[in-house]
Steps between C-alpha positions, in 0.01 A plus 500: 500500500635843404370837614587863468520639853539842658608577857533807716813471713675644804861397538717581799841360592705622795852345528829624630629510142199683349152640566240514223127563471261532208138505405405382156344258254601173340347337201558205273452127443413264784498129413416174680563141392441170670248310709306691765535197731859421413800698379449844355725761338408873532701766304476875474667726249411863589596853419531750784425872515532695820359860486700559820817324615750603773841375589705606805745743342873456510558877501174695538447622860216718627419662831167323530656153444352425156829389365373314197536514123150509352411403154294276275564129475497275186580135493411136480421202726517128428374229737477119483335290776464123519232384746437142612146477631494410869877539540638849421667711230831629361508850344767697310462870418708760324442878464665792317414867563634818344433825692603834351536759778248788481559648847846461661836503323498459121543143406331159492481172689474145366400216727525123452366243741464124502338278761407137568253383763374158602231398749367159606197415724597172671261527796136448408524756215481783758849558636768566241873561501691687240796694393602765252807670366507838318788679322485865407725719293466879441701724264456875550637729225527862604573782249749704719582252782673156522283208398395263778464118495321313780442127550284330763407149593230379742405151606205397720370188665139517619199313628154554344147437623239446230133582577313328339707183445748519211426222252 
């Protein structure tokens, strides 16, 4: 089954290596294959447009503490998820975003991110355990200042409670 889909989004990431927030829209092709009661594959190929995006600035400092480079965001997102009914899922996701700076120092940011997540529900399809790993890379090109490159990595282990039962 293939569908064209549209989403309104709010993204926020706060890490020691970067801080980013954006409100926007995504749209594109969402597809599903497989058996509803067995193994399924879900994919998304989406374009992204953020009417407002903000990254913690490397250079821009203000008295009121709004030290961000503001701009528009344009990019893509790809996702693939394999789900085994009654057991769990594995998901891989990648994103790219280009943000020309409209308020802040003249320049632009590019961001790349990739992540993988897995979750299983071994206890009565209610209690799950999972983990994820995310890699992030940002290049900031400034017209009159040195360019900045930032990398980040995050890994998580977690428990999940599914209400109603996950199956």
